[in-house]
C-alpha positions as CSV (number, residue, x, y, z in Angstrom):
1,X,-2.4,-20.9,-6.1
2,X,-3.5,-20.5,-9.7
3,X,-7.1,-21.6,-9.1
4,X,-8.1,-19.3,-6.2
5,X,-6.3,-16.4,-7.8
6,X,-8.3,-16.8,-11.0
7,X,-11.5,-16.9,-9.1
8,X,-10.5,-13.8,-7.1
9,X,-9.5,-12.0,-10.3
10,X,-12.8,-12.7,-12.1
11,X,-14.8,-11.7,-9.0
12,X,-13.1,-8.3,-8.7
13,X,-13.2,-7.7,-12.4
14,X,-16.9,-7.9,-12.1
15,X,-17.4,-5.4,-9.3
16,X,-15.0,-2.6,-10.2
17,X,-17.3,0.4,-10.4
18,X,-19.3,-0.7,-7.3
19,X,-16.2,-1.4,-5.3
20,X,-14.6,2.0,-6.3
21,X,-17.7,3.9,-5.3
22,X,-17.8,2.2,-1.9
23,X,-14.2,2.4,-1.0
24,X,-12.7,5.5,-2.7
25,X,-13.2,7.7,0.3
26,X,-13.4,4.9,3.0
27,X,-10.5,6.2,5.1
28,X,-12.2,9.5,5.6
29,X,-14.5,7.6,8.0
30,X,-11.8,5.2,9.4
31,X,-9.5,7.3,11.6
32,X,-7.5,4.4,13.0
33,X,-6.7,3.0,9.6
34,X,-5.9,6.4,8.3
35,X,-3.5,7.1,11.2
36,X,-1.7,3.8,10.5
37,X,-1.3,4.7,6.8
38,X,-0.1,8.2,7.7
39,X,2.4,6.8,10.3
40,X,3.7,4.3,7.7
41,X,4.2,7.1,5.1
42,X,6.1,9.2,7.7
43,X,8.4,6.4,8.5
44,X,9.0,5.6,4.9
45,X,9.9,9.2,4.3
46,X,12.5,9.0,7.1
47,X,14.3,6.1,5.3
48,X,15.1,8.4,2.4
49,X,13.8,5.8,-0.1
50,X,10.3,7.1,-1.2
51,X,9.6,4.3,-3.7
52,X,6.5,2.5,-2.3
53,X,4.2,-0.3,-3.6
54,X,0.5,-0.3,-2.9
55,X,0.1,-4.1,-3.2
56,X,-3.4,-5.1,-4.3
57,X,-4.2,-1.5,-5.0
58,X,-7.7,-2.0,-6.3
59,X,-9.1,1.3,-7.8
60,X,-6.0,3.2,-6.7
61,X,-7.4,5.4,-4.0
62,X,-4.7,4.4,-1.5
63,X,-1.9,4.8,-4.0
64,X,-3.1,8.4,-4.5
65,X,-3.2,8.9,-0.8
66,X,0.4,7.7,-0.4
67,X,1.4,10.0,-3.3
68,X,-0.2,12.9,-1.5
69,X,1.7,11.9,1.6
70,X,5.0,12.5,-0.2
71,X,5.8,9.0,-1.4
72,X,6.8,7.8,-4.9
73,X,3.9,5.4,-4.9
74,X,2.7,2.9,-7.5
75,X,0.0,0.4,-7.5
76,X,-0.1,-3.4,-8.3
77,X,-3.2,-5.5,-8.7
78,X,-4.2,-8.9,-9.9
79,X,-7.4,-7.6,-11.6
80,X,-6.9,-5.9,-15.0
81,X,-10.2,-4.2,-14.6
82,X,-9.1,-2.6,-11.3
83,X,-5.8,-1.5,-12.9
84,X,-7.7,0.0,-15.8
85,X,-10.0,2.0,-13.4
86,X,-7.0,3.1,-11.3
87,X,-5.2,4.4,-14.4
88,X,-8.3,6.4,-15.5
89,X,-8.9,7.8,-12.0
90,X,-5.3,8.7,-11.4
91,X,-3.6,9.2,-14.7
92,X,-0.4,10.7,-13.2
93,X,0.4,7.6,-11.2
94,X,1.7,4.2,-12.3
95,X,-0.5,1.0,-12.0
96,X,0.4,-2.5,-13.3
97,X,-1.1,-5.9,-13.3
98,X,0.9,-8.2,-10.9
99,X,0.5,-11.0,-8.5
100,X,1.5,-10.5,-4.9
101,X,3.8,-13.5,-4.8
102,X,5.6,-12.4,-8.0
103,X,6.0,-8.6,-8.2
104,X,7.8,-6.9,-11.1
105,X,10.1,-5.1,-8.7
106,X,13.9,-5.6,-8.2
107,X,15.3,-7.0,-5.0
108,X,15.7,-4.6,-2.1
109,X,14.3,-1.7,-4.2
110,X,11.5,-0.2,-2.1
111,X,11.3,2.0,1.0
112,X,7.8,0.7,1.7
113,X,5.1,-1.7,0.8
114,X,1.5,-1.5,1.8
115,X,-1.1,-4.3,1.7
116,X,-4.5,-2.8,2.8
117,X,-6.9,-5.7,3.2
118,X,-5.5,-7.1,-0.1
119,X,-4.0,-10.4,1.3
120,X,-7.3,-11.5,2.9
121,X,-8.1,-13.8,0.1
122,X,-4.8,-15.7,0.3
123,X,-5.2,-19.2,1.8
124,X,-3.1,-19.6,5.0
125,X,-0.8,-22.1,3.4
126,X,0.1,-19.7,0.6
127,X,0.5,-16.6,2.7
128,X,4.2,-17.2,3.7
129,X,5.3,-17.0,0.1
130,X,3.4,-13.8,-0.4
131,X,5.0,-12.2,2.7
132,X,8.4,-13.4,1.6
133,X,7.9,-11.5,-1.7
134,X,7.2,-8.3,0.3
135,X,10.5,-8.8,2.2
136,X,12.4,-9.5,-1.1
137,X,11.4,-6.1,-2.6
138,X,12.1,-4.0,0.5
139,X,15.4,-2.4,1.1
140,X,16.9,-3.1,4.6
141,X,15.0,-0.8,7.0
142,X,12.1,-0.6,4.6
143,X,8.5,-0.6,6.0
144,X,5.7,-3.0,5.5
145,X,2.1,-2.2,6.6
146,X,-0.5,-5.0,6.4
147,X,-4.1,-4.5,7.3
148,X,-6.5,-7.4,7.7
149,X,-9.5,-8.8,9.5
150,X,-8.4,-10.0,12.9
151,X,-9.8,-12.8,15.1
152,X,-9.3,-13.4,18.8
153,X,-9.0,-17.2,18.2
154,X,-5.8,-19.2,17.7
155,X,-6.2,-20.1,14.0
156,X,-7.2,-18.3,10.8
157,X,-10.9,-18.3,10.0
158,X,-12.3,-18.7,6.5
159,X,-15.4,-16.6,5.8
160,X,-17.6,-15.7,2.9
161,X,-16.5,-12.2,1.9
162,X,-18.9,-10.4,-0.4
163,X,-16.5,-10.6,-3.4
164,X,-14.5,-13.8,-2.8
165,X,-13.7,-16.3,0.1
166,X,-11.4,-14.6,2.6
167,X,-9.6,-15.3,5.9
168,X,-9.3,-13.5,9.2
169,X,-6.1,-13.9,11.2
170,X,-5.0,-13.9,14.9
171,X,-2.6,-10.9,15.0
172,X,0.0,-12.9,16.9
173,X,0.0,-15.6,14.2
174,X,0.4,-13.2,11.4
175,X,3.2,-11.4,13.3
176,X,5.0,-14.7,13.6
177,X,4.8,-15.3,9.9
178,X,6.3,-11.8,9.3
179,X,9.3,-12.6,11.4
180,X,10.0,-15.8,9.5
181,X,10.6,-13.9,6.3
182,X,12.7,-11.2,7.9
183,X,10.0,-8.6,8.6
184,X,10.1,-7.5,12.2
185,X,6.7,-6.2,13.6
186,X,7.1,-3.2,15.9
187,X,3.7,-1.7,16.0
188,X,0.1,-3.0,15.9
189,X,-3.4,-1.6,16.1
190,X,-6.5,-3.7,16.8
191,X,-9.9,-2.1,17.1
192,X,-13.5,-2.9,17.1
193,X,-15.1,-4.1,13.9
194,X,-16.7,-1.7,11.5
195,X,-19.0,-4.4,10.0
196,X,-21.5,-7.0,10.9
197,X,-19.0,-9.8,10.5
198,X,-17.6,-9.0,13.9
199,X,-13.9,-9.4,13.1
200,X,-11.5,-6.9,14.5
201,X,-9.8,-4.5,12.2
202,X,-6.1,-5.2,12.5
203,X,-2.9,-3.5,11.3
204,X,0.7,-4.6,11.7
205,X,3.6,-2.4,10.9
206,X,7.0,-4.1,10.3
207,X,10.5,-3.3,9.3
208,X,12.7,-5.2,6.9
209,X,15.9,-6.5,8.6
210,X,19.2,-6.6,6.8
211,X,19.1,-10.2,5.8
212,X,15.9,-12.2,4.9
213,X,15.8,-15.9,5.6
214,X,15.0,-18.2,2.7
215,X,11.2,-18.8,2.9
216,X,10.4,-20.3,-0.5
């Protein structure tokens, strides 16, 4: 896990300003993705536990959106340069360096966790441990929203992302992985691709059950 994470960190450290300029207002033109984030925020509010992690927050634009939707949101990212940008852009919010498989969050502490295309660089064999970490930090009944590139095949597909190698996933396969760590999917949205790569844009919304099976 160390090697690919280091490559990914270095790659994102090198494109901070360009990435921020390209994606800061991206959801303004992505109505389906925006609707899923808004639905996620509404359901987290209903739990009464507003504390929410934006996992792989990048330049912090979604952390700020979650805050605007009434959540006590904070951002975590592997890239120190991204965290620095997020802190400058949103000084009232909290951002910390962290790995997705080892978050500085107590057990069962959060009402929500969001991973917006931030797990796409995780190799398939390492994704279960990352998902188990999301389950660990969520309180029973807490919500998890993961967005990713979907494929209609039966296996994950590796592709050359512009920043670092990435993977698309069949929605059914990723949903199965969620259930193995105690995250029960109850809503999904798949829609036509918004890029030349041709993958579907995919979103899975899951709820944390009372007890999480050991997955690590």
